[in-house]
C-alpha positions as CSV (number, residue, x, y, z in Angstrom):
1,M,49.9,-69.6,33.4
2,K,52.4,-71.1,31.0
3,A,55.5,-69.0,31.5
4,L,59.0,-68.9,29.9
5,V,61.9,-67.2,31.7
6,L,64.8,-66.3,29.4
7,G,67.7,-66.8,31.8
8,G,66.6,-68.4,35.0
9,S,70.0,-69.6,36.3
10,V,71.2,-66.8,38.6
11,F,69.9,-64.0,40.8
12,V,67.0,-62.2,39.1
13,G,66.2,-65.2,36.8
14,K,66.5,-67.6,39.7
15,H,64.1,-65.6,41.8
16,M,61.7,-65.0,38.9
17,V,61.4,-68.8,38.5
18,Q,60.9,-69.2,42.3
19,T,58.2,-66.5,42.2
20,L,56.3,-68.2,39.4
21,V,56.6,-71.6,40.9
22,A,55.3,-70.3,44.2
23,G,52.3,-69.0,42.3
24,G,51.5,-72.4,40.9
25,H,52.5,-71.7,37.3
26,D,53.8,-73.9,34.6
27,V,57.4,-72.7,34.2
28,S,60.1,-73.3,31.6
29,V,63.5,-71.6,31.4
30,L,65.6,-71.0,28.3
31,N,69.4,-70.7,28.6
32,R,72.6,-72.1,27.2
33,G,72.7,-74.7,29.9
34,K,76.3,-73.7,30.8
35,T,75.6,-72.2,34.3
36,P,75.2,-74.9,37.0
37,A,71.7,-74.4,38.4
38,Q,69.3,-76.5,40.4
39,L,65.9,-75.8,39.0
40,P,62.8,-76.3,41.2
41,A,60.9,-79.5,40.7
42,G,58.7,-79.4,37.6
43,V,60.5,-76.6,35.9
44,K,61.5,-77.5,32.4
45,Q,64.7,-76.4,30.7
46,I,65.1,-75.4,27.1
47,V,68.7,-75.1,25.9
48,A,69.4,-72.5,23.2
49,D,71.9,-69.8,22.5
50,R,70.3,-66.3,22.3
51,T,73.1,-65.1,20.0
52,S,72.1,-67.7,17.4
53,A,68.8,-67.1,15.5
54,E,69.0,-70.7,14.2
55,S,69.3,-72.1,17.7
56,M,66.4,-70.0,19.0
57,R,64.2,-70.9,16.2
58,A,64.9,-74.6,16.7
59,A,64.2,-74.4,20.4
60,L,61.0,-72.3,20.2
61,R,59.4,-73.5,17.0
62,G,55.7,-74.3,17.7
63,T,55.6,-72.9,21.2
64,D,53.1,-70.5,22.7
65,W,53.3,-68.8,26.1
66,D,51.0,-66.8,28.3
67,A,54.1,-64.8,29.5
68,V,57.7,-64.4,28.6
69,F,60.1,-62.9,31.2
70,D,63.3,-61.7,29.6
71,V,65.9,-61.4,32.5
72,S,69.0,-62.6,30.6
73,G,70.9,-59.4,31.3
74,F,73.4,-58.0,28.8
75,I,73.2,-59.5,25.3
76,M,75.2,-57.3,23.0
77,A,73.1,-56.2,20.0
78,S,76.1,-55.7,17.8
79,G,77.7,-59.0,16.9
80,G,75.3,-60.7,19.3
81,E,71.5,-61.1,19.5
82,D,69.4,-60.2,16.5
83,V,66.6,-58.2,18.2
84,Q,64.1,-58.4,15.4
85,T,64.5,-62.1,15.1
86,L,63.9,-62.5,18.8
87,L,60.7,-60.4,18.7
88,D,59.5,-62.2,15.6
89,L,59.8,-65.5,17.5
90,F,57.4,-64.3,20.2
91,D,55.2,-61.8,18.4
92,G,51.8,-63.6,18.2
93,H,53.0,-66.3,20.5
94,T,52.9,-64.7,23.9
95,G,50.3,-62.9,25.9
96,S,52.9,-60.7,27.7
97,Y,56.6,-60.0,27.2
98,V,58.2,-58.5,30.3
99,Y,61.7,-57.1,29.7
100,T,64.1,-56.4,32.5
101,S,66.0,-53.2,31.6
102,S,68.0,-51.0,33.9
103,V,68.3,-47.5,35.4
104,M,71.3,-47.3,33.1
105,A,68.9,-47.0,30.2
106,Y,68.4,-43.4,31.3
107,E,70.6,-40.6,30.1
108,Q,73.2,-40.4,33.0
109,G,74.5,-37.4,34.8
110,R,71.4,-35.4,35.2
111,G,71.0,-33.6,38.5
112,V,67.2,-33.4,38.7
113,F,65.6,-36.0,40.9
114,P,63.6,-38.2,40.8
115,W,64.0,-39.7,37.4
116,R,60.7,-40.6,35.7
117,E,59.9,-42.9,32.9
118,E,59.4,-40.1,30.3
119,D,62.9,-38.6,31.0
120,P,65.6,-38.9,28.3
121,S,67.1,-42.3,27.7
122,S,70.6,-43.2,26.7
123,T,71.8,-42.5,23.2
124,E,75.1,-44.3,23.6
125,G,74.2,-47.2,21.3
126,P,74.2,-50.9,21.8
127,A,78.0,-51.2,22.5
128,T,77.5,-50.1,26.1
129,Y,75.3,-51.6,28.8
130,G,73.0,-48.7,29.2
131,G,72.9,-48.0,25.5
132,F,72.0,-51.6,24.7
133,K,69.2,-51.5,27.3
134,A,67.8,-48.3,25.8
135,T,68.1,-49.7,22.3
136,M,66.2,-52.8,23.3
137,E,63.5,-50.7,25.0
138,R,63.0,-48.6,21.9
139,E,62.6,-51.7,19.8
140,L,60.1,-53.2,22.1
141,I,57.9,-50.1,22.3
142,K,58.2,-49.7,18.5
143,R,57.0,-53.3,18.0
144,H,54.1,-52.7,20.4
145,G,53.0,-49.7,18.3
146,K,53.4,-51.6,15.1
147,T,51.8,-54.9,15.9
148,G,50.4,-54.6,19.4
149,F,53.2,-56.8,20.7
150,P,52.4,-57.0,24.5
151,A,55.8,-55.7,25.7
152,T,56.3,-54.2,29.1
153,V,59.7,-52.7,30.1
154,I,60.8,-52.8,33.8
155,R,63.7,-50.5,34.9
156,P,65.2,-51.5,38.2
157,A,67.9,-49.6,39.9
158,A,70.4,-51.3,42.2
159,I,69.0,-54.8,42.9
160,Y,70.1,-56.6,46.1
161,G,69.1,-59.7,48.0
162,P,69.9,-63.4,48.4
163,D,71.9,-64.9,45.5
164,N,73.2,-61.5,44.4
165,N,75.8,-62.1,41.8
166,I,77.2,-58.6,41.7
167,F,80.0,-59.1,44.2
168,D,80.9,-55.5,45.2
169,M,77.6,-54.7,46.9
170,E,76.2,-56.0,50.2
171,A,78.3,-59.1,50.5
172,P,81.7,-57.4,51.0
173,M,80.1,-54.7,53.1
174,F,78.8,-57.3,55.5
175,I,82.3,-58.8,55.7
176,R,84.0,-55.4,56.2
177,L,81.7,-54.6,59.1
178,R,82.0,-58.1,60.7
179,Q,85.8,-58.0,60.5
180,G,86.3,-54.3,61.4
181,R,87.8,-53.4,58.1
182,P,88.0,-49.7,56.9
183,I,85.2,-48.6,54.6
184,L,86.2,-46.0,52.1
185,V,83.5,-43.5,51.1
186,P,84.0,-41.0,48.4
187,H,82.2,-37.7,47.6
188,G,81.4,-37.1,51.2
189,G,79.1,-40.1,51.2
190,L,76.4,-38.1,49.4
191,V,76.1,-40.2,46.3
192,T,72.4,-41.4,46.3
193,V,71.2,-44.6,44.7
194,S,67.8,-46.3,44.6
195,Y,67.9,-49.9,46.0
196,G,65.3,-52.6,45.5
197,H,64.9,-56.1,46.7
198,V,65.1,-58.8,44.1
199,D,61.8,-60.4,45.2
200,D,59.9,-57.1,45.0
201,L,61.2,-56.8,41.4
202,C,60.1,-60.3,40.5
203,E,56.6,-59.8,42.0
204,A,56.2,-56.5,40.1
205,M,57.2,-58.2,36.8
206,A,54.7,-61.0,37.5
207,S,52.0,-58.4,38.1
208,C,52.4,-57.1,34.5
209,V,51.0,-60.3,33.0
210,G,47.4,-59.8,31.8
211,N,47.4,-56.2,32.8
212,R,46.3,-54.1,29.8
213,A,47.7,-51.0,31.4
214,A,51.1,-52.5,31.4
215,A,51.4,-53.2,27.6
216,G,53.6,-50.8,25.8
217,E,54.7,-49.1,29.0
218,I,58.0,-48.5,30.9
219,F,58.0,-48.8,34.7
220,N,60.6,-47.9,37.3
221,I,60.7,-50.7,39.9
222,T,62.8,-50.1,43.0
223,G,62.7,-49.3,46.7
224,E,64.2,-46.4,48.6
225,A,66.9,-44.1,47.5
226,V,69.7,-43.7,50.2
227,T,73.0,-42.0,50.3
228,A,76.3,-43.9,50.7
229,N,76.5,-42.7,54.3
230,E,73.1,-44.1,55.0
231,Y,73.9,-47.3,53.3
232,V,76.9,-48.0,55.5
233,R,75.1,-46.8,58.6
234,T,72.1,-49.0,58.1
235,L,74.1,-52.1,57.3
236,A,76.3,-51.5,60.3
237,E,73.2,-51.5,62.5
238,I,72.0,-54.7,61.0
239,V,75.4,-56.4,61.5
240,G,75.7,-54.9,65.0
241,A,79.1,-53.3,64.3
242,K,80.6,-49.8,64.5
243,P,81.8,-48.9,61.0
244,E,85.3,-47.5,60.5
245,I,84.4,-45.0,57.8
246,V,87.3,-43.4,55.9
247,P,86.3,-40.4,53.7
248,V,88.2,-40.4,50.4
249,P,89.4,-36.9,49.4
250,D,88.3,-36.0,45.9
251,D,91.9,-35.2,44.8
252,L,92.9,-38.8,45.6
253,L,90.3,-40.4,43.3
254,P,92.4,-39.9,40.1
255,H,95.3,-41.6,41.7
256,L,93.5,-44.9,42.6
257,T,94.9,-47.7,40.5
258,K,91.8,-50.0,41.0
259,P,88.4,-49.9,42.7
260,A,88.7,-49.1,46.4
261,F,85.0,-48.9,47.2
262,G,81.7,-50.3,45.9
263,H,80.9,-49.0,42.4
264,L,77.6,-47.6,43.5
265,F,79.4,-45.1,45.8
266,G,80.8,-43.4,42.7
267,Q,79.2,-40.2,41.4
268,F,78.4,-41.8,38.0
269,F,75.5,-43.7,39.7
270,H,74.0,-40.7,41.5
271,S,70.3,-41.1,40.8
272,S,66.9,-41.5,42.4
273,L,63.9,-43.2,40.7
274,S,60.2,-42.4,41.0
275,I,57.8,-45.4,41.3
276,E,54.6,-43.3,41.2
277,K,53.7,-44.7,37.7
278,A,54.2,-48.3,38.9
279,G,52.1,-47.7,42.0
280,R,49.3,-46.1,39.9
281,L,49.1,-48.6,37.0
282,L,50.5,-51.8,38.6
283,G,49.5,-51.3,42.2
284,F,53.2,-51.8,43.0
285,K,54.3,-51.2,46.6
286,P,57.6,-52.7,47.8
287,R,57.3,-55.4,50.4
288,Y,60.7,-54.6,51.7
289,D,62.0,-51.3,52.8
290,F,65.8,-50.7,52.7
291,R,66.4,-51.9,56.3
292,T,64.1,-55.0,56.4
293,G,65.3,-56.1,52.9
294,H,69.0,-55.9,53.9
295,A,68.2,-57.6,57.3
296,Q,66.6,-60.5,55.4
297,T,69.6,-60.6,53.0
298,Y,72.0,-60.6,55.9
299,E,70.2,-63.6,57.5
300,W,70.5,-65.5,54.2
301,F,74.2,-64.4,54.0
302,L,75.0,-65.9,57.4
303,R,73.3,-69.2,56.4
304,Q,75.7,-69.6,53.5
305,G,78.7,-70.2,55.8
306,Q,80.9,-67.6,54.1
307,A,80.2,-64.6,56.3
308,D,83.8,-64.4,57.5
309,D,85.5,-65.5,54.3
310,A,87.3,-62.5,52.8
311,T,88.4,-64.4,49.7
312,P,87.4,-62.2,46.7
313,R,84.6,-63.6,44.5
314,V,84.2,-62.4,40.9
315,D,80.9,-62.2,39.1
316,A,80.9,-63.6,35.6
317,M,79.4,-60.6,33.8
318,W,81.0,-57.5,35.3
319,Q,84.1,-58.9,36.9
320,A,83.2,-56.9,40.0
321,T,84.9,-58.0,43.2
322,W,86.8,-56.5,46.1
323,D,90.4,-56.2,47.3
324,F,90.5,-55.6,51.0
325,D,94.3,-55.4,51.1
326,Y,94.2,-52.5,48.6
327,E,91.4,-50.8,50.5
328,A,93.5,-51.0,53.7
329,E,96.5,-49.6,51.9
330,V,94.5,-46.6,50.6
331,A,92.9,-46.1,54.0
332,G,96.3,-46.0,55.7
333,R,97.6,-43.6,53.1
334,I,94.7,-41.2,53.7
335,K,95.2,-41.3,57.5
336,A,98.9,-40.8,57.2
337,V,99.0,-37.9,54.8
338,L,96.0,-35.7,55.3
339,S,98.0,-32.5,54.8
340,G,100.2,-31.1,52.1
341,P,99.3,-30.0,48.5
342,D,101.1,-32.9,46.8
343,R,100.2,-35.7,49.1
344,W,98.9,-38.1,46.5
345,K,101.9,-37.9,44.2
């Protein structure tokens, strides 16, 4: 298979390339060439800027692909990528177009679980992450209906695993547990999120190629949904540590001046996805459950030599990071003043 990965430098893109190479495919990546990345032997690089139609046309003119995997992440539609130009470049020139969307493409804040692919999607518009993803999904499905464009939309939830470039997920949790730091948990630890291993995601995307049942469809791809309490408890067992969990009172939340816990512990992300459709039409079944996937990730984490380095690291897209000093300050405040009606003033 001749495959093109749009992105291919970090996390999902990197693992998508590895999955395809392991399958013996002819792989190329298209990116701006600005993120340092060591591509596997034999993988070709095409340098282009997705926000420039002229750059994309020049780079892709005369090319045909068996499959295109669009894992580039957040490309702003307004003032950024021209979606129709992008689709024109590949319409009639690829056998499959697999787009990595997000759970954020759903309308958020609904209390009925699990979320299924036919449930309402975001109407926020392309200026927000979820709104952009939903907009792109609609354009892909519309193009499929109009020309038969072989688009498949994949909606992952929280993706974890080796090379994760969202730096307020498992990495700081491993460090907190290893160093005996306090772990702040809001909302009684009941916020529930679906977590899926990056390699399960990539294998599912590869399985869409050549599958007629996948064209023009949207699929949730993820693993188990767990509460914040279960998340901390399971990672603590993997690390072999006793967690110091500090519940965050709801009336303290408005007084926090910056993040004091992983963003997925916040009520905005409360959700659970159904993967019944992916199992039925794609034969998808996660290779990793929540525990084994995080145990594998922890082994990789230890091999990086940074397991006891508390220096904050910031991801390029979301600016997500951690501040252990601030977390300790908040934890101390909670422990010291658990009584009194005006305790957070």
